[in-house]
Structure formats: structure tokens, C-alpha cells
N, C-alpha and C positions, 0 to 999 in steps of 0.2 A: 536599455529599457525598450521593450516592444510596445509599439503603439496599439491601442484598441482600434477596432474598425471605426471609420469616421461616421458611419451611420448613427452610432450612438451619440456622437457630438452634435450631429445635425438635429437630432430629436431634442437635445438639450437646448440648443440655440433657438429652435422653433422656426427655422427658415430652410425649406428645401431648395438647395441651390440648383438653378438651371445649368450653371456652368461650375461643376465641382472643382475645376482647376483653380478657380478664384479662392475657394476655401483652402485648398492645399497651399497656395501661395501665401495666404494670410497667416498660415501656421508655420511658415518657414523662416526661421531666424537667419540673420545675415551670416552667422557662423557656419550655416549648413550649405551655403552656395551663393552664387552670384545672382540667381533669381530668388529674391526673398521678399519679405513683407514690408520693407521700408517705404516704398512708394504708396502702398495701400494704407499704411499707417498715417502718412502725411494726409491722404485724402480723408480717411476716417476721422482724424482729429478735427478737420474743418467741418465735416458733415455733423459730427456730434455737437460741436460748439454752437452751430447755427440752430439746430433743432432744439437743444436745451434752452438757448437764449429765447427763441420764439415762444416756446411753451411757458417759460417763466414770465415773459412780457404779458401774456394773456392771463396767466394764473394770478398775477399780482398787479392789478391795474393801478394801484395807488403807491407802488414801491418806487423809490427814487432810483436813479442810474447806479448810484453806489450800492444800494441794497440789492439790486438785480445782479450786479457784478459779484457781490459776495455770495449770493445764492448760487450763481452759476459756478463759482470757484469751489463751492462745497460739493458740487455734483461732478464737475468736469475736472478731475485731477487723477494723478497716477494711483493714489491710494484707493479711490473709489473704483476705478477701472480694474485694478488688481483684485479687489474684493469681489466684483462681479465675475471676473475670470475664474477665481477660485470656486465660486458657487457653481460654475459650469464644468468644473474639473478640467479646465482648459490645459493645464500644464502637461498632462499625460499625452496630449495629442500633438504637442509641438515637435517640429523637426529642428534639432539643434546639432551643432558640430560637436565633435567628441570632447573638446575642452569644456564647453558649456555643460554638456551632459555630466561630466565628471565633477564639475563644481556645483552641481545642483541648480543649473539655470532654469529648469522647469518649475522651480519654486520661487524664483526671484521676481519681486514685485514689478520691477521695471520691464522685464521681458514679458510678463503676463499682461501688463497694461498696454504695452506696444502691440501685442498680438490682438488684444481686444479692439483697439482702434483699427487695426488692419482688417479685422472681421467686419467692422462697421463699414469700412470702405468697400469691402468685397460685396456686402449685401446691397449697398448703393449701386455698384456697377452691375450686379446681377439682376436687380429687379426695379431699380429706379427710386426716385425721391419719395413718392407717396408710401411705397412699401417699407423703405428703411425708416421713415418717420414713424409710421404706426408700430413697427417692430421695436424701435428704440424706446418710444414712450411707454410701451407695455413693459419692456425690460426694466426701465427706470421707475416704474410706478411706485414700488415700495419705497424707493429713495425719495421721491417727491413727497410721499405721505409723511416721511420722517423728518422733513425739513423743519427747522425751528422758525420762530418768528424772525423776520428779517432784522429787526432791531437787535436781537441777541447775537447776530453774527458780527456786530461791530466789536472791535477790540476793547478791552476794559478801560484803557486810558481815554479813548474817545467817548465811551459811554459815561464815564465819571465826569469828564469835562462838560458834556451836554447836560448831565444831571445838575451840576453846580451852576452852570449858566442859566438854566431854567429857573433856578431859585435865587438868582442874583447874588450868588456866593463867589468869593474869590477863587481863582483857579488853584489847583494843588501845586505844591512844590515837591520835587523829587530830589533826594540826595543819596549818593552812594556812601554808605557808612563803613563798608569793609569789602576788601577783595582778597580772597584766599586762593591757594593753589598755584600750580605752575602756569606759565603763559599759555600752554596748549590745553589746560584743563582748569580754567579759573572759575570761581564762583563769586557772584556779586550779591551783597546785601544792600538793600535800599529801603529808605523810609519815604512815605508819602504823607506830607503835612498839609492839613486843610484848616484855614483860618476859622476859628470859632469851634473847632472840635478839640477836645482836651488832650488827645493823645495821637501820636503818629501811627500810621499803618505800615506794616513791614512786609517785605517780599524778598525772595531770593531766587536766583536762577543762574544759568550758565552764561548769560550775557546781561549787560545792563538793561537792555530792552525787556528781556523776559522777567527780570526782577521787578522792574517798574510796572509791568503788566500785572504781575501777581499782587503787588502792593495796591494797585488801583482796584483790582477785583476784591481784595479784602475790604477796602474802603467802601466800595459800592454795596457789598453784601451787608456791611454794618449799617450804612446810612439808610438802606432800603428795607432793613428788618430781616436780612438773611441770617442764616445760622452761623456763617463763617465770618469772623472778624478778629482783628488783632488788638487786644486790649492794651 
């Protein structure tokens, strides 16, 4: 696969590099040589985490530490970074070894996310903290705007427990009612029983935890007037 000229990627990124070698290094996977993007990835991960944390701290002055952590986790993760990398068409600019090329590494989410972190590290080294901060906040602006209410980022079991405690109701009881499938591919059926509610809420999933979370979500949506419930 022949790489397009890097000028087109620079325009997509929105940062003209003073040292183009930094961008080249950020795009080089370890399979392509000993000089690769792993060190820049390490640096970019730290830069990204701090800048997003700082921004969330000021955007949500009333959020708790747990809520801020959940908000950050929804932005700083491999899936989100790979999504941004795909929007930049980053895959076609990567330098990969022959094995990774043949296996479609330029489409692999983990490789795209790592390269995106490396580019963040490269921008930081190329232009300093203020520039990388402004550039990153602009890059992430649509994702900031799409953030849900911090309360909704709590897992359903936690939200259900807090809902019941706030109304002085007994905590729910979860029970596994059935486990099906082979040991490597099991499916769990769970009920969630709440004192004073005439029927249990059901959930299923590939682990007990996932099944309990689904049952808790069904209970929450029923108790709060949502459309989805288990009669």
C-alpha cells in the first residue's frame, strides 16, 4: 500500500510541524523498525490525560472525583482515539511492517489509537504545551459536546442502589437463575428482586456482572417511568 503525501495528513491534523521527523516517527509502528512511535505514544498518553482532566475539572465544577473519572474514561480510551484516527484517515499514512500490512494493521483499532497518542506526543515536542493543549481541545470539542450527564455514566447497579437508598427502600437482591453454554461461551440469566415491587426484573449476559447490570437497568427504567421493563 503506497502512502499518500504527508502534506494531506498535516492539513487534516491542523498542525504544521516544525520538525516533520516527529510526525514520521509518530506514524511508524514497531513492526516497521527500531525507531518507532512507542516512546511518543507513552508521552502522548500522559499529555492527553492531563489536558482532558484539566478541562473536565473546569467544565464541571460540581462533579465529584468519581464523576470526573468516568467522564475522562469516556474520552480517553482506545475506542475514542481510534475513532478520531479514522476521522483523520490516519491508517493510510502509517508505516507498518510487512506482516502488519498483510493482516490489515492499518485498520486495527489498537494500532490507530497508539498512533494517535504518538501524534499528540509529537505535537507537544514540536510546539510546546500551550499549542498542544489548544489543538487537543479543538480536536475533542465535538466529543466534549456529546458527553452525557455525569450521573448517567454510573453503571446501572450503582444508579439503582442510589435510587432505592434515596427513597429508603431495601437494596435489590440478584440471583443467577440459569447458566447455559460451554465454559468458554457461557450465558447467565439473572433476576433482580426489589422488596415492595411485585415482580422481578430479568437480565442476561455473557458474564454474571453483565447480566446483573442489564437486570438493574430494566429495574431502573421501570421504576423511573422508562419504556423498557421486565414485567
